[in-house]
Backbone as a printed PyTorch tensor [residue, N CA C, xyz], in Angstrom:
tensor([[[  0.8220,  -1.1870,   0.0000],
         [  0.0000,   0.0000,   0.0000],
         [  0.8700,   1.2570,   0.0000]],

        [[  1.8640,   1.3180,   0.8870],
         [  2.7550,   2.4740,   0.9050],
         [  3.9900,   2.2500,   0.0550]],

        [[  4.0570,   1.1130,  -0.6540],
         [  5.2250,   0.8300,  -1.4700],
         [  5.5010,   1.9840,  -2.4340]],

        [[  4.4590,   2.5490,  -3.0350],
         [  4.6470,   3.6290,  -3.9860],
         [  4.7180,   5.0010,  -3.3440]],

        [[  4.3750,   5.1060,  -2.0700],
         [  4.3420,   6.3900,  -1.3800],
         [  5.7370,   6.7460,  -0.8880]],

        [[  6.2780,   7.8500,  -1.4030],
         [  7.5970,   8.2380,  -0.9030],
         [  7.4250,   9.1810,   0.2980]],

        [[  8.5260,   9.4660,   0.9450],
         [  8.4610,  10.2380,   2.1840],
         [  7.8760,  11.6280,   1.9540]],

        [[  8.2590,  12.2860,   0.8850],
         [  7.7370,  13.6290,   0.6110],
         [  6.2180,  13.6280,   0.4680]],

        [[  5.6760,  12.6260,  -0.2240],
         [  4.2290,  12.5240,  -0.3720],
         [  3.5620,  12.2660,   0.9750]],

        [[  4.1690,  11.3840,   1.7570],
         [  3.6260,  11.0950,   3.0870],
         [  3.6030,  12.3690,   3.9330]],

        [[  4.7340,  13.0670,   3.9810],
         [  4.8320,  14.2760,   4.8060],
         [  3.8220,  15.3240,   4.3450]],

        [[  3.6930,  15.5130,   3.0440],
         [  2.7640,  16.5110,   2.5190],
         [  1.3140,  16.1610,   2.8460]],

        [[  0.9870,  14.8770,   2.8090],
         [ -0.4060,  14.4880,   3.0200],
         [ -0.7740,  14.3450,   4.4950]],

        [[  0.2060,  14.1700,   5.3780],
         [ -0.1160,  13.9230,   6.7900],
         [  0.2500,  15.0630,   7.7310]],

        [[  0.9920,  16.0400,   7.2830],
         [  1.4560,  17.1130,   8.1590],
         [  0.3060,  17.8420,   8.8350]],

        [[ -0.7270,  18.1570,   8.1030],
         [ -1.8570,  18.9090,   8.6660],
         [ -2.5200,  18.1240,   9.8120]],

        [[ -2.7460,  16.8330,   9.6070],
         [ -3.3890,  16.0160,  10.6400],
         [ -2.4780,  15.8730,  11.8590]],

        [[ -1.1820,  15.6510,  11.6260],
         [ -0.2350,  15.5510,  12.7370],
         [ -0.1790,  16.8680,  13.5120]],

        [[ -0.2260,  17.9770,  12.7920],
         [ -0.2150,  19.2850,  13.4600],
         [ -1.4580,  19.4330,  14.3380]],

        [[ -2.5980,  19.0270,  13.8300],
         [ -3.8480,  19.1230,  14.5870],
         [ -3.7380,  18.3390,  15.8990]],

        [[ -3.2260,  17.1290,  15.8160],
         [ -3.0540,  16.2970,  17.0110],
         [ -2.0660,  16.9640,  17.9660]],

        [[ -0.9460,  17.4360,  17.4360],
         [  0.0810,  18.0610,  18.2680],
         [ -0.4640,  19.3070,  18.9620]],

        [[ -1.2270,  20.1040,  18.2280],
         [ -1.7760,  21.3260,  18.8140],
         [ -2.7430,  21.0100,  19.9470]],

        [[ -3.5770,  20.0020,  19.7550],
         [ -4.5100,  19.6300,  20.8150],
         [ -3.7660,  19.1320,  22.0500]],

        [[ -2.6450,  18.4760,  21.8430],
         [ -1.8800,  17.9770,  22.9820],
         [ -1.1510,  19.0990,  23.7200]],

        [[ -0.5050,  19.9920,  22.9740],
         [  0.3370,  20.9900,  23.6410],
         [ -0.3360,  22.3490,  23.7820]],

        [[ -1.2930,  22.6760,  22.9220],
         [ -1.9910,  23.9490,  23.0250],
         [ -1.1890,  25.1510,  22.5620]],

        [[ -0.0770,  24.9170,  21.9050],
         [  0.7770,  26.0100,  21.4520],
         [  1.0990,  25.7990,  19.9760]],

        [[  0.7690,  26.7990,  19.1650],
         [  0.9370,  26.7220,  17.7080],
         [  2.3770,  26.4050,  17.3260]],

        [[  3.3250,  27.1470,  17.8740],
         [  4.7280,  26.9870,  17.4920],
         [  5.3070,  25.6670,  17.9970]],

        [[  4.9470,  25.2900,  19.2010],
         [  5.4230,  24.0130,  19.7110],
         [  4.8470,  22.8640,  18.8900]],

        [[  3.5990,  22.9800,  18.4590],
         [  2.9880,  21.9460,  17.6250],
         [  3.7540,  21.8110,  16.3110]],

        [[  4.1410,  22.9440,  15.7170],
         [  4.9350,  22.8960,  14.4880],
         [  6.2710,  22.1950,  14.7380]],

        [[  6.9050,  22.5140,  15.8540],
         [  8.1710,  21.8740,  16.2030],
         [  8.0060,  20.3760,  16.4070]],

        [[  6.9240,  19.9840,  17.0630],
         [  6.6840,  18.5640,  17.3030],
         [  6.4760,  17.8020,  15.9980]],

        [[  5.7400,  18.3830,  15.0750],
         [  5.5240,  17.7290,  13.7820],
         [  6.8460,  17.6320,  13.0240]],

        [[  7.6270,  18.6930,  13.0410],
         [  8.9230,  18.6790,  12.3630],
         [  9.8330,  17.6120,  12.9620]],

        [[  9.8680,  17.5240,  14.2760],
         [ 10.6840,  16.5220,  14.9440],
         [ 10.2010,  15.1170,  14.6030]],

        [[  8.8930,  14.9380,  14.5860],
         [  8.3170,  13.6390,  14.2400],
         [  8.7390,  13.2120,  12.8400]],

        [[  8.5950,  14.1140,  11.8860],
         [  8.9630,  13.7900,  10.5090],
         [ 10.4710,  13.5400,  10.3720]],

        [[ 11.2670,  14.3110,  11.1120],
         [ 12.7150,  14.1140,  11.0230],
         [ 13.1430,  12.7760,  11.6360]],

        [[ 12.3900,  12.2760,  12.6050],
         [ 12.6870,  10.9630,  13.1870],
         [ 12.2080,   9.8370,  12.2730]],

        [[ 11.1950,  10.1030,  11.4810],
         [ 10.6770,   9.0810,  10.5770],
         [ 11.5080,   8.9360,   9.3090]],

        [[ 12.1280,  10.0110,   8.8690],
         [ 12.8490,   9.9880,   7.5950],
         [ 13.9300,   8.9080,   7.5270]],

        [[ 14.7870,   8.7830,   8.5510],
         [ 15.8460,   7.7720,   8.4460],
         [ 15.3380,   6.3250,   8.3920]],

        [[ 14.1510,   6.0620,   8.9010],
         [ 13.6290,   4.6930,   8.9180],
         [ 12.5100,   4.4900,   7.8900]],

        [[ 12.3770,   5.4250,   6.9670],
         [ 11.2770,   5.3830,   6.0120],
         [ 11.2580,   4.0950,   5.1960]],

        [[ 12.3990,   3.6340,   4.7250],
         [ 12.4440,   2.4080,   3.9230],
         [ 11.8660,   1.2180,   4.6640]],

        [[ 12.2090,   1.0920,   5.9230],
         [ 11.6880,  -0.0070,   6.7490],
         [ 10.1890,   0.1680,   6.9870]],

        [[  9.7560,   1.3990,   7.2180],
         [  8.3290,   1.6600,   7.4620],
         [  7.4800,   1.3400,   6.2330]],

        [[  7.9740,   1.6790,   5.0720],
         [  7.2260,   1.4290,   3.8300],
         [  6.9620,  -0.0500,   3.6170]],

        [[  7.9090,  -0.8760,   4.0240],
         [  7.7650,  -2.3190,   3.8260],
         [  6.9390,  -2.9730,   4.9210]],

        [[  6.5560,  -2.2190,   5.9280],
         [  5.8570,  -2.7720,   7.0940],
         [  4.3860,  -3.0230,   6.8760]],

        [[  3.5600,  -2.4550,   7.7320],
         [  2.1240,  -2.7420,   7.7820],
         [  1.2700,  -1.8790,   6.8550]],

        [[  1.8380,  -1.2090,   5.9210],
         [  1.0520,  -0.3820,   5.0160],
         [  0.8190,   1.0050,   5.5810]],

        [[ -0.1010,   1.7230,   4.9480],
         [ -0.3680,   3.1070,   5.3400],
         [ -0.8490,   3.2340,   6.7760]],

        [[ -1.7150,   2.3400,   7.1920],
         [ -2.2380,   2.4060,   8.5650],
         [ -1.0980,   2.2500,   9.5660]],

        [[ -0.1630,   1.3610,   9.2750],
         [  0.9830,   1.1630,  10.1630],
         [  1.8880,   2.3820,  10.2070]],

        [[  2.0910,   3.0120,   9.0670],
         [  2.9290,   4.2100,   9.0030],
         [  2.2480,   5.3570,   9.7540]],

        [[  0.9410,   5.5020,   9.5770],
         [  0.2040,   6.5500,  10.2930],
         [  0.2530,   6.3170,  11.8020]],

        [[  0.0680,   5.0750,  12.2150],
         [  0.1200,   4.7570,  13.6470],
         [  1.5170,   5.0330,  14.1960]],

        [[  2.5370,   4.6920,  13.4320],
         [  3.9150,   4.9480,  13.8580],
         [  4.1500,   6.4510,  13.9930]],

        [[  3.6450,   7.2270,  13.0420],
         [  3.8160,   8.6870,  13.0820],
         [  3.1620,   9.2710,  14.3340]],

        [[  1.9610,   8.8210,  14.6560],
         [  1.2810,   9.3320,  15.8490],
         [  2.0050,   8.9040,  17.1300]],

        [[  2.5630,   7.7050,  17.1120],
         [  3.3030,   7.2230,  18.2810],
         [  4.5750,   8.0560,  18.4780]],

        [[  5.2820,   8.3470,  17.4010],
         [  6.4870,   9.1810,  17.4830],
         [  6.1030,  10.5800,  17.9590]],

        [[  5.0140,  11.1150,  17.4380],
         [  4.5400,  12.4380,  17.8480],
         [  4.2350,  12.4580,  19.3450]],

        [[  3.5390,  11.4540,  19.8260],
         [  3.2080,  11.3680,  21.2460],
         [  4.4790,  11.3130,  22.0880]],

        [[  5.4160,  10.4920,  21.6910],
         [  6.6560,  10.3620,  22.4650],
         [  7.4770,  11.6600,  22.4320]],

        [[  7.4840,  12.3390,  21.3010],
         [  8.1690,  13.6450,  21.2160],
         [  7.5100,  14.6490,  22.1550]],

        [[  6.1900,  14.6590,  22.1660],
         [  5.4490,  15.5740,  23.0390],
         [  5.7620,  15.3060,  24.5020]],

        [[  5.6590,  14.0560,  24.9220],
         [  5.9140,  13.7220,  26.3280],
         [  7.3680,  14.0030,  26.7020]],

        [[  8.2900,  13.7050,  25.7930],
         [  9.7070,  13.9730,  26.0420],
         [  9.9530,  15.4770,  26.1450]],

        [[  9.3340,  16.2400,  25.2580],
         [  9.4950,  17.6930,  25.2690],
         [  8.9560,  18.2870,  26.5570]],

        [[  7.8450,  17.7560,  27.0380],
         [  7.2640,  18.2490,  28.2910],
         [  8.2180,  18.0070,  29.4590]],

        [[  8.8730,  16.8560,  29.4760],
         [  9.8210,  16.5600,  30.5620],
         [ 11.0060,  17.5170,  30.5030]],

        [[ 11.5010,  17.7960,  29.3120],
         [ 12.6520,  18.6810,  29.1630],
         [ 12.2830,  20.1290,  29.4700]],

        [[ 11.0680,  20.5180,  29.1690],
         [ 10.6320,  21.9120,  29.2880],
         [ 10.2160,  22.2890,  30.7020]],

        [[  9.9690,  21.3090,  31.5290],
         [  9.4540,  21.5640,  32.8680],
         [ 10.2620,  22.6060,  33.6300]],

        [[ 11.5690,  22.5750,  33.4900],
         [ 12.4170,  23.4800,  34.2610],
         [ 12.4010,  24.9100,  33.7360]],

        [[ 11.9000,  25.1350,  32.5230],
         [ 11.9150,  26.4800,  31.9520],
         [ 10.5510,  27.1640,  32.0060]],

        [[  9.5540,  26.5090,  32.5610],
         [  8.2320,  27.1160,  32.6190],
         [  8.2090,  28.2590,  33.6200]],

        [[  7.4720,  29.2950,  33.2860],
         [  7.3370,  30.4520,  34.1510],
         [  5.9570,  30.4060,  34.7910]],

        [[  5.9180,  30.4570,  36.0920],
         [  4.6530,  30.4050,  36.8130],
         [  4.1670,  31.8260,  37.0540]],

        [[  2.8730,  32.0570,  36.7790],
         [  2.2780,  33.3630,  37.0410],
         [  1.1590,  33.1840,  38.0490]],

        [[  0.9500,  34.1960,  38.8650],
         [ -0.0560,  34.1050,  39.9210],
         [ -1.4650,  34.1840,  39.3590]],

        [[ -1.6940,  35.0710,  38.3950],
         [ -3.0310,  35.2660,  37.8450],
         [ -2.9510,  35.5340,  36.3540]],

        [[ -3.9850,  35.1120,  35.6540],
         [ -4.1020,  35.4290,  34.2460],
         [ -4.9890,  36.6610,  34.1140]],

        [[ -4.7350,  37.5030,  33.1200],
         [ -5.5860,  38.6810,  32.9440],
         [ -7.0010,  38.2590,  32.5580]],

        [[ -7.9950,  38.9970,  33.0420],
         [ -9.3890,  38.6980,  32.7450],
         [ -9.9120,  39.5280,  31.5840]],

        [[ -9.1000,  39.7220,  30.5740],
         [ -9.5180,  40.4990,  29.4170],
         [-10.1700,  39.5720,  28.4030]],

        [[-11.2660,  40.0230,  27.7730],
         [-11.9280,  39.1670,  26.7830],
         [-11.0560,  38.9920,  25.5400]],

        [[-11.2350,  37.8740,  24.8660],
         [-10.5200,  37.6180,  23.6240],
         [-11.0680,  38.5620,  22.5540]],

        [[-10.2180,  39.3090,  21.9010],
         [-10.6330,  40.2550,  20.8720],
         [-11.0350,  39.4830,  19.6220]],

        [[-12.1970,  39.7800,  19.0870],
         [-12.6410,  39.1700,  17.8410],
         [-13.2590,  37.7880,  17.9860]],

        [[-13.4600,  37.3000,  19.1950],
         [-14.0510,  35.9770,  19.3790],
         [-15.4000,  36.1440,  20.0730]],

        [[-16.4680,  35.8080,  19.3610],
         [-17.8040,  35.8850,  19.9400],
         [-18.0370,  34.6880,  20.8490]],

        [[-18.6820,  34.9410,  21.9750],
         [-19.0310,  33.8290,  22.8560],
         [-20.0120,  32.9260,  22.1180]],

        [[-19.7760,  31.6200,  22.1760],
         [-20.6330,  30.6620,  21.4910],
         [-20.1710,  30.3470,  20.0800]],

        [[-19.1840,  31.0780,  19.5530],
         [-18.6920,  30.7880,  18.2100],
         [-17.8130,  29.5450,  18.2510]],

        [[-17.5860,  28.9720,  17.0800],
         [-16.7460,  27.7720,  17.0040],
         [-15.3370,  28.0740,  17.5060]],

        [[-14.8180,  29.2620,  17.2000],
         [-13.4770,  29.6290,  17.6590],
         [-13.4370,  29.7280,  19.1780]],

        [[-14.4800,  30.2960,  19.7620],
         [-14.5330,  30.4040,  21.2240],
         [-14.5900,  29.0270,  21.8680]],

        [[-15.3250,  28.1160,  21.2440],
         [-15.4060,  26.7570,  21.7770],
         [-14.0640,  26.0510,  21.7080]],

        [[-13.3600,  26.2360,  20.5920],
         [-12.0210,  25.6260,  20.4590],
         [-11.0740,  26.2000,  21.4970]],

        [[-11.1380,  27.5120,  21.6900],
         [-10.2740,  28.1640,  22.6810],
         [-10.5920,  27.6350,  24.0780]],

        [[-11.8690,  27.4870,  24.3770],
         [-12.2870,  26.9620,  25.6750],
         [-11.7650,  25.5460,  25.8740]],

        [[-11.9090,  24.7120,  24.8530],
         [-11.4590,  23.3250,  24.9550],
         [ -9.9470,  23.2340,  25.0970]],

        [[ -9.2140,  23.9700,  24.2830],
         [ -7.7460,  23.9330,  24.3570],
         [ -7.2700,  24.4550,  25.7050]],

        [[ -7.8930,  25.5100,  26.2080],
         [ -7.5070,  26.0440,  27.5220],
         [ -7.7590,  25.0170,  28.6160]],

        [[ -8.8690,  24.3030,  28.5260],
         [ -9.1640,  23.2660,  29.5250],
         [ -8.1730,  22.1110,  29.4050]],

        [[ -7.8670,  21.7030,  28.1850],
         [ -6.9040,  20.6150,  27.9790],
         [ -5.5230,  20.9750,  28.5240]],

        [[ -5.1390,  22.2330,  28.3920],
         [ -3.8180,  22.6630,  28.8630],
         [ -3.6630,  22.5510,  30.3730]],

        [[ -4.7670,  22.4810,  31.0840],
         [ -4.6980,  22.3770,  32.5360],
         [ -4.4990,  20.9310,  33.0030]],

        [[ -4.5830,  19.9910,  32.0680],
         [ -4.3400,  18.5870,  32.4120],
         [ -2.8410,  18.2920,  32.3240]],

        [[ -2.3510,  17.3360,  33.1130],
         [ -0.9620,  16.9030,  32.9700],
         [ -0.7460,  16.3090,  31.5680]],

        [[  0.4820,  16.3370,  31.0630],
         [  0.7510,  15.8990,  29.6860],
         [  0.2300,  14.4980,  29.3330]],

        [[  0.4510,  13.5080,  30.1910],
         [ -0.0120,  12.1480,  29.8800],
         [ -1.5360,  12.0880,  29.8430]],

        [[ -2.1820,  12.7760,  30.7480],
         [ -3.6480,  12.7990,  30.7690],
         [ -4.1720,  13.4640,  29.5020]],

        [[ -3.5540,  14.5730,  29.1230],
         [ -3.9670,  15.3000,  27.9200],
         [ -3.8010,  14.4220,  26.6890]],

        [[ -2.6620,  13.7320,  26.6060],
         [ -2.4150,  12.8480,  25.4620],
         [ -3.4550,  11.7380,  25.4100]],

        [[ -3.7960,  11.1630,  26.5550],
         [ -4.7920,  10.0860,  26.5980],
         [ -6.1490,  10.5900,  26.1220]],

        [[ -6.5550,  11.7710,  26.5620],
         [ -7.8550,  12.3290,  26.1640],
         [ -7.8600,  12.6420,  24.6710]],

        [[ -6.8000,  13.2480,  24.1720],
         [ -6.7400,  13.5990,  22.7460],
         [ -6.8090,  12.3410,  21.8910]],

        [[ -6.0110,  11.3340,  22.2360],
         [ -6.0190,  10.1100,  21.4390],
         [ -7.3550,   9.3780,  21.5310]],

        [[ -7.8800,   9.2570,  22.7280],
         [ -9.0830,   8.4540,  22.9420],
         [-10.3320,   9.1380,  22.4110]],

        [[-10.5230,  10.4040,  22.7200],
         [-11.7840,  11.0580,  22.3860],
         [-11.7330,  11.9470,  21.1490]],

        [[-10.6240,  12.5980,  20.9050],
         [-10.5650,  13.4910,  19.7430],
         [-10.0270,  12.7850,  18.5020]],

        [[ -9.1490,  11.8050,  18.6930],
         [ -8.6430,  11.0140,  17.5730],
         [ -9.4320,   9.7200,  17.3990]],

        [[-10.3420,   9.4370,  18.3270],
         [-11.2400,   8.2820,  18.2760],
         [-10.4930,   6.9470,  18.2740]],

        [[ -9.4060,   6.8800,  19.0420],
         [ -8.6960,   5.6120,  19.2190],
         [ -9.5080,   4.7170,  20.1450]],

        [[ -9.3910,   3.4230,  19.9640],
         [ -9.9890,   2.4920,  20.9180],
         [ -9.1140,   2.4880,  22.1750]],

        [[ -9.5980,   1.8640,  23.2320],
         [ -8.7950,   1.7540,  24.4590],
         [ -7.4750,   1.0380,  24.1640]],

        [[ -7.5580,  -0.0350,  23.3920],
         [ -6.3680,  -0.8220,  23.0700],
         [ -5.3730,  -0.0080,  22.2410]],

        [[ -5.8690,   0.7330,  21.2570],
         [ -4.9890,   1.5570,  20.4170],
         [ -4.3260,   2.6610,  21.2310]],

        [[ -5.0840,   3.2620,  22.1340],
         [ -4.5290,   4.3140,  22.9900],
         [ -3.4490,   3.7270,  23.8890]],

        [[ -3.7320,   2.5700,  24.4840],
         [ -2.7520,   1.9100,  25.3530],
         [ -1.4800,   1.5840,  24.5780]],

        [[ -1.6490,   1.0590,  23.3710],
         [ -0.4980,   0.7100,  22.5290],
         [  0.3330,   1.9550,  22.1990]],

        [[ -0.3430,   3.0240,  21.7940],
         [  0.3680,   4.2570,  21.4160],
         [  1.1250,   4.8570,  22.5940]],

        [[  0.5250,   4.7670,  23.7780],
         [  1.1460,   5.3840,  24.9510],
         [  2.0970,   4.4400,  25.6880]],

        [[  2.0810,   3.1620,  25.3090],
         [  2.9550,   2.2010,  25.9610],
         [  2.5260,   1.8790,  27.3860]],

        [[  1.2020,   1.8770,  27.6240],
         [  0.6630,   1.5780,  28.9510],
         [ -0.4410,   0.5440,  28.8090]],

        [[ -0.9910,   0.0730,  29.9140],
         [ -2.0560,  -0.9170,  29.8760],
         [ -3.4040,  -0.2650,  29.5980]],

        [[ -4.3630,  -1.0930,  29.1920],
         [ -5.7220,  -0.6130,  28.9520],
         [ -6.3050,  -0.0600,  30.2580]],

        [[ -6.0110,  -0.7220,  31.3720],
         [ -6.4990,  -0.2420,  32.6760],
         [ -5.9610,   1.1470,  32.9870]],

        [[ -4.6970,   1.3710,  32.6610],
         [ -4.1050,   2.6880,  32.8960],
         [ -4.7760,   3.7520,  32.0280]],

        [[ -5.1150,   3.3990,  30.7890],
         [ -5.8150,   4.3360,  29.9040],
         [ -7.1780,   4.6800,  30.4980]],

        [[ -7.9010,   3.6640,  30.9600],
         [ -9.2150,   3.9010,  31.5690],
         [ -9.0860,   4.8290,  32.7720]],

        [[ -8.0960,   4.5810,  33.5910],
         [ -7.8820,   5.3970,  34.7850],
         [ -7.5220,   6.8340,  34.4160]],

        [[ -6.5850,   7.0030,  33.4690],
         [ -6.1950,   8.3460,  33.0250],
         [ -7.3980,   9.1030,  32.4640]],

        [[ -8.1670,   8.4240,  31.6110],
         [ -9.3140,   9.0850,  30.9950],
         [-10.3910,   9.4220,  32.0040]],

        [[-10.6300,   8.5420,  32.9430],
         [-11.6450,   8.8060,  33.9630],
         [-11.2700,  10.0330,  34.7910]],

        [[-10.0340,  10.0690,  35.2730],
         [ -9.5870,  11.2280,  36.0620],
         [ -9.5780,  12.4910,  35.2140]],

        [[ -9.1350,  12.3530,  33.9590],
         [ -9.0510,  13.5200,  33.0710],
         [-10.4230,  14.0930,  32.7740]],

        [[-11.3850,  13.2290,  32.4860],
         [-12.7290,  13.7130,  32.1720],
         [-13.3820,  14.3570,  33.3950]],

        [[-13.1390,  13.8010,  34.5770],
         [-13.6570,  14.4180,  35.8040],
         [-13.0510,  15.8060,  35.9630]],

        [[-11.7570,  15.9080,  35.7420],
         [-11.0580,  17.1920,  35.8560],
         [-11.5650,  18.1830,  34.7990]],

        [[-11.7360,  17.7160,  33.5570],
         [-12.2360,  18.6000,  32.4980],
         [-13.6380,  19.1090,  32.8150]],

        [[-14.4910,  18.2390,  33.3370],
         [-15.8440,  18.6760,  33.7080],
         [-15.7880,  19.7700,  34.7610]],

        [[-14.8890,  19.6130,  35.7220],
         [-14.7440,  20.6260,  36.7730],
         [-14.1830,  21.9280,  36.2060]],

        [[-13.2050,  21.8260,  35.3140],
         [-12.5850,  23.0120,  34.7150],
         [-13.5990,  23.7610,  33.8500]],

        [[-14.3300,  23.0270,  33.0190],
         [-15.2590,  23.6620,  32.0840],
         [-16.5020,  24.2090,  32.7610]],

        [[-16.9430,  23.5610,  33.8150],
         [-18.1220,  24.0310,  34.5420],
         [-19.2690,  24.3180,  33.6070]],

        [[-19.8140,  25.5390,  33.6290],
         [-20.9690,  25.8640,  32.7900],
         [-20.6370,  25.8880,  31.2920]],

        [[-19.3670,  26.0770,  30.9370],
         [-18.9830,  26.0750,  29.5160],
         [-19.1090,  24.6900,  28.8930]],

        [[-19.2040,  23.6550,  29.7200],
         [-19.2890,  22.2860,  29.2240],
         [-20.4980,  22.1110,  28.3070]],

        [[-21.6040,  22.7550,  28.6150],
         [-22.8160,  22.6400,  27.8040],
         [-22.5950,  23.1930,  26.3950]],

        [[-21.7630,  24.2220,  26.2660],
         [-21.4790,  24.7970,  24.9480],
         [-20.7650,  23.8050,  24.0460]],

        [[-19.9020,  22.9730,  24.6070],
         [-19.1480,  22.0140,  23.8070],
         [-20.0290,  20.8850,  23.2900]],

        [[-21.1600,  20.6450,  23.9140],
         [-22.0480,  19.5620,  23.5040],
         [-23.0340,  19.9990,  22.4320]],

        [[-23.1230,  21.3150,  22.1670],
         [-24.0440,  21.8110,  21.1540],
         [-23.4750,  21.5490,  19.7680]],

        [[-24.3580,  21.4830,  18.7790],
         [-23.9250,  21.2760,  17.3860],
         [-23.3500,  22.5060,  16.8130]]])
């Protein structure tokens, strides 16, 4: 299936989706770009082996797994450089109407950013990428029970963080 697909074609066709996943995990546009670039640079040297493997689905799964590991690794390295602030300004977002799709995305990303990195990754893979429990466990290198536990705690935390905004996310 991927025998005819070269690396440039793969990168061009999958970069947008990988960026979307990375952004949901980290919540930062520039860091998401860096994560996708790092993911692709790690895949390039092993591309020949990947092409001969499980086909396109296997290559896509490998790309998401590399992306997840880059994200978690980056979070561990970045921990010492984070700046803690006492309060965030209560100024409204300019140009974003309450109830708009952009406002909902901002609300969701802000809530996701308050979760620890592993919890955020589990929620993104399980609910936003629609992975099964087994696929999420495989991608994260943990057991299915651990995925259930992470997701349960994460969803409880997200419900508490979102409070009344939670109803907005359920609307069409």
